[in-house]
PDB file of N, CA, C, O and CB in Angstrom:
ATOM      1  N   LYS A   1       0.846  -1.193   0.000  1.00  0.00           N
ATOM      2  CA  LYS A   1       0.000   0.000   0.000  1.00  0.00           C
ATOM      3  C   LYS A   1       0.884   1.246   0.000  1.00  0.00           C
ATOM      4  O   LYS A   1       2.070   1.188   0.325  1.00  0.00           O
ATOM      5  CB  LYS A   1      -0.959   0.004   1.230  1.00  0.00           C
ATOM      6  N   SER A   2       0.300   2.330  -0.358  1.00  0.00           N
ATOM      7  CA  SER A   2       1.057   3.576  -0.497  1.00  0.00           C
ATOM      8  C   SER A   2       1.378   4.200   0.854  1.00  0.00           C
ATOM      9  O   SER A   2       0.549   4.195   1.764  1.00  0.00           O
ATOM     10  CB  SER A   2       0.283   4.567  -1.348  1.00  0.00           C
ATOM     11  N   SER A   3       2.583   4.736   0.977  1.00  0.00           N
ATOM     12  CA  SER A   3       2.960   5.455   2.193  1.00  0.00           C
ATOM     13  C   SER A   3       2.341   6.850   2.216  1.00  0.00           C
ATOM     14  O   SER A   3       2.410   7.536   3.236  1.00  0.00           O
ATOM     15  CB  SER A   3       4.489   5.552   2.305  1.00  0.00           C
ATOM     16  N   LYS A   4       1.744   7.276   1.118  1.00  0.00           N
ATOM     17  CA  LYS A   4       1.154   8.612   1.046  1.00  0.00           C
ATOM     18  C   LYS A   4      -0.149   8.726   1.835  1.00  0.00           C
ATOM     19  O   LYS A   4      -0.618   9.839   2.074  1.00  0.00           O
ATOM     20  CB  LYS A   4       0.904   8.984  -0.397  1.00  0.00           C
ATOM     21  N   ILE A   5      -0.746   7.604   2.246  1.00  0.00           N
ATOM     22  CA  ILE A   5      -1.971   7.686   3.036  1.00  0.00           C
ATOM     23  C   ILE A   5      -1.722   8.309   4.404  1.00  0.00           C
ATOM     24  O   ILE A   5      -2.665   8.728   5.075  1.00  0.00           O
ATOM     25  CB  ILE A   5      -2.580   6.306   3.202  1.00  0.00           C
ATOM     26  N   LYS A   6      -0.460   8.374   4.822  1.00  0.00           N
ATOM     27  CA  LYS A   6      -0.146   9.003   6.099  1.00  0.00           C
ATOM     28  C   LYS A   6      -0.486  10.488   6.091  1.00  0.00           C
ATOM     29  O   LYS A   6      -0.540  11.107   7.153  1.00  0.00           O
ATOM     30  CB  LYS A   6       1.325   8.809   6.434  1.00  0.00           C
ATOM     31  N   TYR A   7      -0.713  11.068   4.933  1.00  0.00           N
ATOM     32  CA  TYR A   7      -1.064  12.481   4.829  1.00  0.00           C
ATOM     33  C   TYR A   7      -2.571  12.730   4.918  1.00  0.00           C
ATOM     34  O   TYR A   7      -3.015  13.877   4.870  1.00  0.00           O
ATOM     35  CB  TYR A   7      -0.537  13.040   3.531  1.00  0.00           C
ATOM     36  N   LEU A   8      -3.350  11.670   5.047  1.00  0.00           N
ATOM     37  CA  LEU A   8      -4.801  11.804   5.185  1.00  0.00           C
ATOM     38  C   LEU A   8      -5.162  11.806   6.662  1.00  0.00           C
ATOM     39  O   LEU A   8      -4.785  10.894   7.398  1.00  0.00           O
ATOM     40  CB  LEU A   8      -5.544  10.659   4.439  1.00  0.00           C
ATOM     41  N   ASN A   9      -5.882  12.812   7.091  1.00  0.00           N
ATOM     42  CA  ASN A   9      -6.305  12.905   8.482  1.00  0.00           C
ATOM     43  C   ASN A   9      -7.633  12.212   8.678  1.00  0.00           C
ATOM     44  O   ASN A   9      -8.397  12.003   7.736  1.00  0.00           O
ATOM     45  CB  ASN A   9      -6.401  14.360   8.925  1.00  0.00           C
ATOM     46  N   HIS A  10      -7.891  11.857   9.940  1.00  0.00           N
ATOM     47  CA  HIS A  10      -9.150  11.226  10.322  1.00  0.00           C
ATOM     48  C   HIS A  10     -10.249  12.266  10.488  1.00  0.00           C
ATOM     49  O   HIS A  10     -10.005  13.386  10.937  1.00  0.00           O
ATOM     50  CB  HIS A  10      -8.979  10.428  11.616  1.00  0.00           C
ATOM     51  N   SER A  11     -11.446  11.877  10.122  1.00  0.00           N
ATOM     52  CA  SER A  11     -12.656  12.616  10.469  1.00  0.00           C
ATOM     53  C   SER A  11     -13.773  11.595  10.657  1.00  0.00           C
ATOM     54  O   SER A  11     -13.857  10.612   9.921  1.00  0.00           O
ATOM     55  CB  SER A  11     -13.026  13.681   9.365  1.00  0.00           C
ATOM     56  N   CYS A  12     -14.629  11.836  11.648  1.00  0.00           N
ATOM     57  CA  CYS A  12     -15.800  10.975  11.822  1.00  0.00           C
ATOM     58  C   CYS A  12     -16.868  11.296  10.781  1.00  0.00           C
ATOM     59  O   CYS A  12     -17.850  10.566  10.642  1.00  0.00           O
ATOM     60  CB  CYS A  12     -16.378  11.132  13.239  1.00  0.00           C
ATOM     61  N   ASN A  13     -16.670  12.379  10.061  1.00  0.00           N
ATOM     62  CA  ASN A  13     -17.525  12.766   8.942  1.00  0.00           C
ATOM     63  C   ASN A  13     -16.617  13.003   7.728  1.00  0.00           C
ATOM     64  O   ASN A  13     -16.479  14.138   7.270  1.00  0.00           O
ATOM     65  CB  ASN A  13     -18.384  14.054   9.286  1.00  0.00           C
ATOM     66  N   PRO A  14     -16.001  11.941   7.210  1.00  0.00           N
ATOM     67  CA  PRO A  14     -14.984  12.095   6.168  1.00  0.00           C
ATOM     68  C   PRO A  14     -15.569  12.518   4.826  1.00  0.00           C
ATOM     69  O   PRO A  14     -16.762  12.355   4.568  1.00  0.00           O
ATOM     70  CB  PRO A  14     -14.226  10.802   5.999  1.00  0.00           C
ATOM     71  N   ASN A  15     -14.697  13.067   3.975  1.00  0.00           N
ATOM     72  CA  ASN A  15     -15.142  13.417   2.630  1.00  0.00           C
ATOM     73  C   ASN A  15     -14.579  12.447   1.587  1.00  0.00           C
ATOM     74  O   ASN A  15     -14.845  12.599   0.395  1.00  0.00           O
ATOM     75  CB  ASN A  15     -14.727  14.851   2.294  1.00  0.00           C
ATOM     76  N   CYS A  16     -13.799  11.445   2.031  1.00  0.00           N
ATOM     77  CA  CYS A  16     -13.215  10.439   1.141  1.00  0.00           C
ATOM     78  C   CYS A  16     -13.180   9.077   1.815  1.00  0.00           C
ATOM     79  O   CYS A  16     -13.374   8.956   3.025  1.00  0.00           O
ATOM     80  CB  CYS A  16     -11.799  10.853   0.715  1.00  0.00           C
ATOM     81  N   TYR A  17     -12.932   8.067   1.014  1.00  0.00           N
ATOM     82  CA  TYR A  17     -12.627   6.741   1.553  1.00  0.00           C
ATOM     83  C   TYR A  17     -11.602   6.078   0.646  1.00  0.00           C
ATOM     84  O   TYR A  17     -11.419   6.478  -0.504  1.00  0.00           O
ATOM     85  CB  TYR A  17     -13.918   5.864   1.675  1.00  0.00           C
ATOM     86  N   LEU A  18     -10.934   5.055   1.181  1.00  0.00           N
ATOM     87  CA  LEU A  18      -9.934   4.308   0.424  1.00  0.00           C
ATOM     88  C   LEU A  18     -10.545   3.024  -0.096  1.00  0.00           C
ATOM     89  O   LEU A  18     -11.315   2.358   0.596  1.00  0.00           O
ATOM     90  CB  LEU A  18      -8.697   4.007   1.289  1.00  0.00           C
ATOM     91  N   SER A  19     -10.189   2.684  -1.327  1.00  0.00           N
ATOM     92  CA  SER A  19     -10.657   1.454  -1.946  1.00  0.00           C
ATOM     93  C   SER A  19      -9.456   0.762  -2.579  1.00  0.00           C
ATOM     94  O   SER A  19      -8.598   1.421  -3.165  1.00  0.00           O
ATOM     95  CB  SER A  19     -11.776   1.736  -3.005  1.00  0.00           C
ATOM     96  N   SER A  20      -9.390  -0.553  -2.465  1.00  0.00           N
ATOM     97  CA  SER A  20      -8.277  -1.291  -3.063  1.00  0.00           C
ATOM     98  C   SER A  20      -8.342  -1.198  -4.574  1.00  0.00           C
ATOM     99  O   SER A  20      -9.397  -1.374  -5.184  1.00  0.00           O
ATOM    100  CB  SER A  20      -8.292  -2.761  -2.618  1.00  0.00           C
ATOM    101  N   ARG A  21      -7.202  -0.922  -5.156  1.00  0.00           N
ATOM    102  CA  ARG A  21      -7.088  -0.906  -6.620  1.00  0.00           C
ATOM    103  C   ARG A  21      -6.480  -2.221  -7.075  1.00  0.00           C
ATOM    104  O   ARG A  21      -7.036  -2.917  -7.925  1.00  0.00           O
ATOM    105  CB  ARG A  21      -6.225   0.302  -7.112  1.00  0.00           C
ATOM    106  N   ASP A  22      -5.343  -2.549  -6.506  1.00  0.00           N
ATOM    107  CA  ASP A  22      -4.673  -3.825  -6.719  1.00  0.00           C
ATOM    108  C   ASP A  22      -3.797  -4.065  -5.489  1.00  0.00           C
ATOM    109  O   ASP A  22      -3.906  -3.326  -4.510  1.00  0.00           O
ATOM    110  CB  ASP A  22      -3.822  -3.830  -8.063  1.00  0.00           C
ATOM    111  N   LYS A  23      -2.943  -5.068  -5.519  1.00  0.00           N
ATOM    112  CA  LYS A  23      -2.179  -5.370  -4.304  1.00  0.00           C
ATOM    113  C   LYS A  23      -1.135  -4.317  -3.966  1.00  0.00           C
ATOM    114  O   LYS A  23      -0.567  -4.354  -2.874  1.00  0.00           O
ATOM    115  CB  LYS A  23      -1.504  -6.700  -4.451  1.00  0.00           C
ATOM    116  N   ASN A  24      -0.869  -3.388  -4.860  1.00  0.00           N
ATOM    117  CA  ASN A  24       0.153  -2.372  -4.620  1.00  0.00           C
ATOM    118  C   ASN A  24      -0.369  -0.943  -4.562  1.00  0.00           C
ATOM    119  O   ASN A  24       0.410  -0.015  -4.343  1.00  0.00           O
ATOM    120  CB  ASN A  24       1.180  -2.460  -5.674  1.00  0.00           C
ATOM    121  N   SER A  25      -1.662  -0.748  -4.753  1.00  0.00           N
ATOM    122  CA  SER A  25      -2.151   0.631  -4.780  1.00  0.00           C
ATOM    123  C   SER A  25      -3.606   0.730  -4.332  1.00  0.00           C
ATOM    124  O   SER A  25      -4.337  -0.258  -4.271  1.00  0.00           O
ATOM    125  CB  SER A  25      -2.003   1.211  -6.179  1.00  0.00           C
ATOM    126  N   LEU A  26      -3.988   1.951  -4.025  1.00  0.00           N
ATOM    127  CA  LEU A  26      -5.335   2.254  -3.543  1.00  0.00           C
ATOM    128  C   LEU A  26      -5.951   3.371  -4.377  1.00  0.00           C
ATOM    129  O   LEU A  26      -5.246   4.157  -5.009  1.00  0.00           O
ATOM    130  CB  LEU A  26      -5.306   2.650  -2.050  1.00  0.00           C
ATOM    131  N   TYR A  27      -7.255   3.423  -4.366  1.00  0.00           N
ATOM    132  CA  TYR A  27      -7.990   4.577  -4.888  1.00  0.00           C
ATOM    133  C   TYR A  27      -8.406   5.443  -3.712  1.00  0.00           C
ATOM    134  O   TYR A  27      -8.786   4.917  -2.666  1.00  0.00           O
ATOM    135  CB  TYR A  27      -9.237   4.134  -5.728  1.00  0.00           C
ATOM    136  N   LEU A  28      -8.341   6.743  -3.860  1.00  0.00           N
ATOM    137  CA  LEU A  28      -8.930   7.677  -2.922  1.00  0.00           C
ATOM    138  C   LEU A  28     -10.190   8.186  -3.594  1.00  0.00           C
ATOM    139  O   LEU A  28     -10.122   8.846  -4.632  1.00  0.00           O
ATOM    140  CB  LEU A  28      -7.938   8.852  -2.537  1.00  0.00           C
ATOM    141  N   VAL A  29     -11.348   7.882  -3.005  1.00  0.00           N
ATOM    142  CA  VAL A  29     -12.634   8.153  -3.631  1.00  0.00           C
ATOM    143  C   VAL A  29     -13.381   9.209  -2.824  1.00  0.00           C
ATOM    144  O   VAL A  29     -13.495   9.094  -1.603  1.00  0.00           O
ATOM    145  CB  VAL A  29     -13.474   6.859  -3.750  1.00  0.00           C
ATOM    146  N   ALA A  30     -13.883  10.225  -3.493  1.00  0.00           N
ATOM    147  CA  ALA A  30     -14.656  11.279  -2.821  1.00  0.00           C
ATOM    148  C   ALA A  30     -16.040  10.763  -2.461  1.00  0.00           C
ATOM    149  O   ALA A  30     -16.697  10.101  -3.265  1.00  0.00           O
ATOM    150  CB  ALA A  30     -14.771  12.536  -3.717  1.00  0.00           C
ATOM    151  N   LEU A  31     -16.477  11.072  -1.242  1.00  0.00           N
ATOM    152  CA  LEU A  31     -17.822  10.720  -0.790  1.00  0.00           C
ATOM    153  C   LEU A  31     -18.839  11.810  -1.120  1.00  0.00           C
ATOM    154  O   LEU A  31     -20.046  11.565  -1.116  1.00  0.00           O
ATOM    155  CB  LEU A  31     -17.816  10.457   0.709  1.00  0.00           C
ATOM    156  N   LYS A  32     -18.346  13.006  -1.405  1.00  0.00           N
ATOM    157  CA  LYS A  32     -19.202  14.155  -1.691  1.00  0.00           C
ATOM    158  C   LYS A  32     -18.372  15.190  -2.434  1.00  0.00           C
ATOM    159  O   LYS A  32     -17.158  15.032  -2.565  1.00  0.00           O
ATOM    160  CB  LYS A  32     -19.811  14.757  -0.380  1.00  0.00           C
ATOM    161  N   ASP A  33     -18.996  16.223  -2.909  1.00  0.00           N
ATOM    162  CA  ASP A  33     -18.249  17.306  -3.535  1.00  0.00           C
ATOM    163  C   ASP A  33     -17.314  17.927  -2.501  1.00  0.00           C
ATOM    164  O   ASP A  33     -17.708  18.167  -1.360  1.00  0.00           O
ATOM    165  CB  ASP A  33     -19.208  18.377  -4.130  1.00  0.00           C
ATOM    166  N   ILE A  34     -16.084  18.183  -2.908  1.00  0.00           N
ATOM    167  CA  ILE A  34     -15.078  18.746  -2.002  1.00  0.00           C
ATOM    168  C   ILE A  34     -14.643  20.089  -2.548  1.00  0.00           C
ATOM    169  O   ILE A  34     -14.192  20.195  -3.689  1.00  0.00           O
ATOM    170  CB  ILE A  34     -13.853  17.790  -1.839  1.00  0.00           C
ATOM    171  N   ASP A  35     -14.784  21.115  -1.724  1.00  0.00           N
ATOM    172  CA  ASP A  35     -14.381  22.459  -2.134  1.00  0.00           C
ATOM    173  C   ASP A  35     -12.872  22.530  -2.333  1.00  0.00           C
ATOM    174  O   ASP A  35     -12.106  21.837  -1.663  1.00  0.00           O
ATOM    175  CB  ASP A  35     -14.829  23.498  -1.095  1.00  0.00           C
ATOM    176  N   GLU A  36     -12.467  23.380  -3.263  1.00  0.00           N
ATOM    177  CA  GLU A  36     -11.057  23.616  -3.500  1.00  0.00           C
ATOM    178  C   GLU A  36     -10.381  24.061  -2.202  1.00  0.00           C
ATOM    179  O   GLU A  36     -10.950  24.851  -1.449  1.00  0.00           O
ATOM    180  CB  GLU A  36     -10.863  24.669  -4.608  1.00  0.00           C
ATOM    181  N   PHE A  37      -9.213  23.577  -1.943  1.00  0.00           N
ATOM    182  CA  PHE A  37      -8.384  23.864  -0.766  1.00  0.00           C
ATOM    183  C   PHE A  37      -8.897  23.204   0.514  1.00  0.00           C
ATOM    184  O   PHE A  37      -8.339  23.445   1.585  1.00  0.00           O
ATOM    185  CB  PHE A  37      -8.302  25.354  -0.557  1.00  0.00           C
ATOM    186  N   SER A  38      -9.941  22.380   0.435  1.00  0.00           N
ATOM    187  CA  SER A  38     -10.424  21.661   1.617  1.00  0.00           C
ATOM    188  C   SER A  38      -9.510  20.477   1.912  1.00  0.00           C
ATOM    189  O   SER A  38      -8.916  19.890   1.008  1.00  0.00           O
ATOM    190  CB  SER A  38     -11.884  21.180   1.412  1.00  0.00           C
ATOM    191  N   GLU A  39      -9.412  20.143   3.178  1.00  0.00           N
ATOM    192  CA  GLU A  39      -8.623  18.997   3.604  1.00  0.00           C
ATOM    193  C   GLU A  39      -9.319  17.710   3.169  1.00  0.00           C
ATOM    194  O   GLU A  39     -10.542  17.600   3.259  1.00  0.00           O
ATOM    195  CB  GLU A  39      -8.407  19.015   5.137  1.00  0.00           C
ATOM    196  N   LEU A  40      -8.538  16.741   2.697  1.00  0.00           N
ATOM    197  CA  LEU A  40      -9.070  15.424   2.379  1.00  0.00           C
ATOM    198  C   LEU A  40      -8.994  14.572   3.635  1.00  0.00           C
ATOM    199  O   LEU A  40      -7.933  14.472   4.252  1.00  0.00           O
ATOM    200  CB  LEU A  40      -8.292  14.760   1.197  1.00  0.00           C
ATOM    201  N   THR A  41     -10.108  13.958   4.021  1.00  0.00           N
ATOM    202  CA  THR A  41     -10.155  13.172   5.254  1.00  0.00           C
ATOM    203  C   THR A  41     -10.781  11.810   4.996  1.00  0.00           C
ATOM    204  O   THR A  41     -11.580  11.632   4.076  1.00  0.00           O
ATOM    205  CB  THR A  41     -10.940  13.919   6.344  1.00  0.00           C
ATOM    206  N   ILE A  42     -10.393  10.850   5.839  1.00  0.00           N
ATOM    207  CA  ILE A  42     -10.967   9.512   5.822  1.00  0.00           C
ATOM    208  C   ILE A  42     -11.324   9.126   7.253  1.00  0.00           C
ATOM    209  O   ILE A  42     -10.838   9.740   8.203  1.00  0.00           O
ATOM    210  CB  ILE A  42      -9.980   8.478   5.187  1.00  0.00           C
ATOM    211  N   ASP A  43     -12.162   8.119   7.408  1.00  0.00           N
ATOM    212  CA  ASP A  43     -12.430   7.551   8.731  1.00  0.00           C
ATOM    213  C   ASP A  43     -11.424   6.432   8.934  1.00  0.00           C
ATOM    214  O   ASP A  43     -11.410   5.469   8.168  1.00  0.00           O
ATOM    215  CB  ASP A  43     -13.922   7.025   8.865  1.00  0.00           C
ATOM    216  N   TYR A  44     -10.583   6.544   9.951  1.00  0.00           N
ATOM    217  CA  TYR A  44      -9.555   5.531  10.189  1.00  0.00           C
ATOM    218  C   TYR A  44     -10.168   4.171  10.497  1.00  0.00           C
ATOM    219  O   TYR A  44      -9.544   3.141  10.242  1.00  0.00           O
ATOM    220  CB  TYR A  44      -8.648   5.961  11.334  1.00  0.00           C
ATOM    221  N   GLY A  45     -11.374   4.154  11.038  1.00  0.00           N
ATOM    222  CA  GLY A  45     -12.124   2.923  11.174  1.00  0.00           C
ATOM    223  C   GLY A  45     -11.746   1.983  12.302  1.00  0.00           C
ATOM    224  O   GLY A  45     -12.088   0.802  12.249  1.00  0.00           O
ATOM    225  N   TYR A  46     -11.050   2.469  13.320  1.00  0.00           N
ATOM    226  CA  TYR A  46     -10.807   1.613  14.478  1.00  0.00           C
ATOM    227  C   TYR A  46     -11.386   2.295  15.717  1.00  0.00           C
ATOM    228  O   TYR A  46     -11.325   3.517  15.852  1.00  0.00           O
ATOM    229  CB  TYR A  46      -9.277   1.325  14.659  1.00  0.00           C
ATOM    230  N   ASP A  47     -11.950   1.487  16.620  1.00  0.00           N
ATOM    231  CA  ASP A  47     -12.728   1.997  17.750  1.00  0.00           C
ATOM    232  C   ASP A  47     -11.975   2.978  18.632  1.00  0.00           C
ATOM    233  O   ASP A  47     -12.563   3.953  19.100  1.00  0.00           O
ATOM    234  CB  ASP A  47     -13.196   0.860  18.583  1.00  0.00           C
ATOM    235  N   GLU A  48     -10.706   2.752  18.870  1.00  0.00           N
ATOM    236  CA  GLU A  48      -9.944   3.601  19.782  1.00  0.00           C
ATOM    237  C   GLU A  48      -9.862   5.053  19.319  1.00  0.00           C
ATOM    238  O   GLU A  48      -9.717   5.956  20.143  1.00  0.00           O
ATOM    239  CB  GLU A  48      -8.554   3.049  19.947  1.00  0.00           C
ATOM    240  N   ILE A  49      -9.953   5.286  18.023  1.00  0.00           N
ATOM    241  CA  ILE A  49      -9.832   6.656  17.493  1.00  0.00           C
ATOM    242  C   ILE A  49     -10.962   7.546  18.011  1.00  0.00           C
ATOM    243  O   ILE A  49     -10.767   8.750  18.177  1.00  0.00           O
ATOM    244  CB  ILE A  49      -9.841   6.639  15.947  1.00  0.00           C
ATOM    245  N   TYR A  50     -12.124   6.980  18.266  1.00  0.00           N
ATOM    246  CA  TYR A  50     -13.286   7.785  18.636  1.00  0.00           C
ATOM    247  C   TYR A  50     -13.234   8.275  20.081  1.00  0.00           C
ATOM    248  O   TYR A  50     -13.889   9.262  20.419  1.00  0.00           O
ATOM    249  CB  TYR A  50     -14.547   6.987  18.422  1.00  0.00           C
ATOM    250  N   VAL A  51     -12.465   7.603  20.939  1.00  0.00           N
ATOM    251  CA  VAL A  51     -12.376   7.986  22.340  1.00  0.00           C
ATOM    252  C   VAL A  51     -11.752   9.369  22.505  1.00  0.00           C
ATOM    253  O   VAL A  51     -12.257  10.191  23.269  1.00  0.00           O
ATOM    254  CB  VAL A  51     -11.570   6.955  23.114  1.00  0.00           C
ATOM    255  N   ASN A  52     -10.670   9.624  21.802  1.00  0.00           N
ATOM    256  CA  ASN A  52      -9.959  10.895  21.916  1.00  0.00           C
ATOM    257  C   ASN A  52     -10.002  11.714  20.635  1.00  0.00           C
ATOM    258  O   ASN A  52      -9.149  12.575  20.420  1.00  0.00           O
ATOM    259  CB  ASN A  52      -8.528  10.647  22.304  1.00  0.00           C
ATOM    260  N   CYS A  53     -10.967  11.458  19.800  1.00  0.00           N
ATOM    261  CA  CYS A  53     -11.050  12.128  18.506  1.00  0.00           C
ATOM    262  C   CYS A  53     -11.265  13.632  18.685  1.00  0.00           C
ATOM    263  O   CYS A  53     -12.064  14.061  19.517  1.00  0.00           O
ATOM    264  CB  CYS A  53     -12.185  11.525  17.662  1.00  0.00           C
ATOM    265  N   LYS A  54     -10.554  14.409  17.909  1.00  0.00           N
ATOM    266  CA  LYS A  54     -10.656  15.866  17.962  1.00  0.00           C
ATOM    267  C   LYS A  54     -11.220  16.450  16.666  1.00  0.00           C
ATOM    268  O   LYS A  54     -11.130  17.658  16.445  1.00  0.00           O
ATOM    269  CB  LYS A  54      -9.289  16.472  18.248  1.00  0.00           C
ATOM    270  N   CYS A  55     -11.794  15.617  15.817  1.00  0.00           N
ATOM    271  CA  CYS A  55     -12.317  16.129  14.554  1.00  0.00           C
ATOM    272  C   CYS A  55     -13.522  17.034  14.814  1.00  0.00           C
ATOM    273  O   CYS A  55     -14.109  17.003  15.896  1.00  0.00           O
ATOM    274  CB  CYS A  55     -12.707  14.964  13.614  1.00  0.00           C
ATOM    275  N   SER A  56     -13.876  17.823  13.836  1.00  0.00           N
ATOM    276  CA  SER A  56     -14.949  18.806  14.020  1.00  0.00           C
ATOM    277  C   SER A  56     -16.286  18.134  14.339  1.00  0.00           C
ATOM    278  O   SER A  56     -17.106  18.727  15.040  1.00  0.00           O
ATOM    279  CB  SER A  56     -15.090  19.671  12.767  1.00  0.00           C
ATOM    280  N   SER A  57     -16.530  16.926  13.851  1.00  0.00           N
ATOM    281  CA  SER A  57     -17.774  16.226  14.169  1.00  0.00           C
ATOM    282  C   SER A  57     -17.829  15.844  15.638  1.00  0.00           C
ATOM    283  O   SER A  57     -18.868  15.998  16.279  1.00  0.00           O
ATOM    284  CB  SER A  57     -17.923  14.979  13.301  1.00  0.00           C
ATOM    285  N   CYS A  58     -16.726  15.349  16.178  1.00  0.00           N
ATOM    286  CA  CYS A  58     -16.697  14.922  17.576  1.00  0.00           C
ATOM    287  C   CYS A  58     -16.623  16.087  18.559  1.00  0.00           C
ATOM    288  O   CYS A  58     -17.082  15.967  19.695  1.00  0.00           O
ATOM    289  CB  CYS A  58     -15.527  14.005  17.801  1.00  0.00           C
ATOM    290  N   LYS A  59     -16.058  17.194  18.143  1.00  0.00           N
ATOM    291  CA  LYS A  59     -15.986  18.356  19.025  1.00  0.00           C
ATOM    292  C   LYS A  59     -17.388  18.862  19.389  1.00  0.00           C
ATOM    293  O   LYS A  59     -17.571  19.524  20.411  1.00  0.00           O
ATOM    294  CB  LYS A  59     -15.173  19.478  18.360  1.00  0.00           C
ATOM    295  N   ASN A  60     -18.365  18.548  18.549  1.00  0.00           N
ATOM    296  CA  ASN A  60     -19.737  19.004  18.778  1.00  0.00           C
ATOM    297  C   ASN A  60     -20.549  18.032  19.613  1.00  0.00           C
ATOM    298  O   ASN A  60     -21.709  18.303  19.923  1.00  0.00           O
ATOM    299  CB  ASN A  60     -20.430  19.230  17.465  1.00  0.00           C
ATOM    300  N   ILE A  61     -19.955  16.899  19.982  1.00  0.00           N
ATOM    301  CA  ILE A  61     -20.654  15.869  20.768  1.00  0.00           C
ATOM    302  C   ILE A  61     -20.221  15.994  22.232  1.00  0.00           C
ATOM    303  O   ILE A  61     -19.028  16.036  22.532  1.00  0.00           O
ATOM    304  CB  ILE A  61     -20.350  14.422  20.213  1.00  0.00           C
ATOM    305  N   THR A  62     -21.194  16.051  23.132  1.00  0.00           N
ATOM    306  CA  THR A  62     -20.870  16.098  24.553  1.00  0.00           C
ATOM    307  C   THR A  62     -21.038  14.710  25.149  1.00  0.00           C
ATOM    308  O   THR A  62     -21.960  13.979  24.786  1.00  0.00           O
ATOM    309  CB  THR A  62     -21.761  17.126  25.296  1.00  0.00           C
ATOM    310  N   THR A  63     -20.159  14.354  26.049  1.00  0.00           N
ATOM    311  CA  THR A  63     -20.255  13.056  26.721  1.00  0.00           C
ATOM    312  C   THR A  63     -20.671  13.244  28.159  1.00  0.00           C
ATOM    313  O   THR A  63     -20.417  14.289  28.758  1.00  0.00           O
ATOM    314  CB  THR A  63     -18.923  12.299  26.651  1.00  0.00           C
ATOM    315  N   THR A  64     -21.303  12.244  28.706  1.00  0.00           N
ATOM    316  CA  THR A  64     -21.758  12.320  30.107  1.00  0.00           C
ATOM    317  C   THR A  64     -20.988  11.356  30.957  1.00  0.00           C
ATOM    318  O   THR A  64     -21.224  11.271  32.163  1.00  0.00           O
ATOM    319  CB  THR A  64     -23.257  12.029  30.222  1.00  0.00           C
TER     320      THR A  64
END
């Protein structure tokens, strides 16, 4: 897989996702229209990320 995915940040409301292309590469696929100069984000997809997530979606959620 590509080492360039390290430049994609997590969001609980991502605008992209990764899809396998072949055994050596991935597709980065847009989930919605993305404005010019917007950050490209994906959901990392592991449970631990949500506990301390600082993305804009989670910042709006209050915990009890």
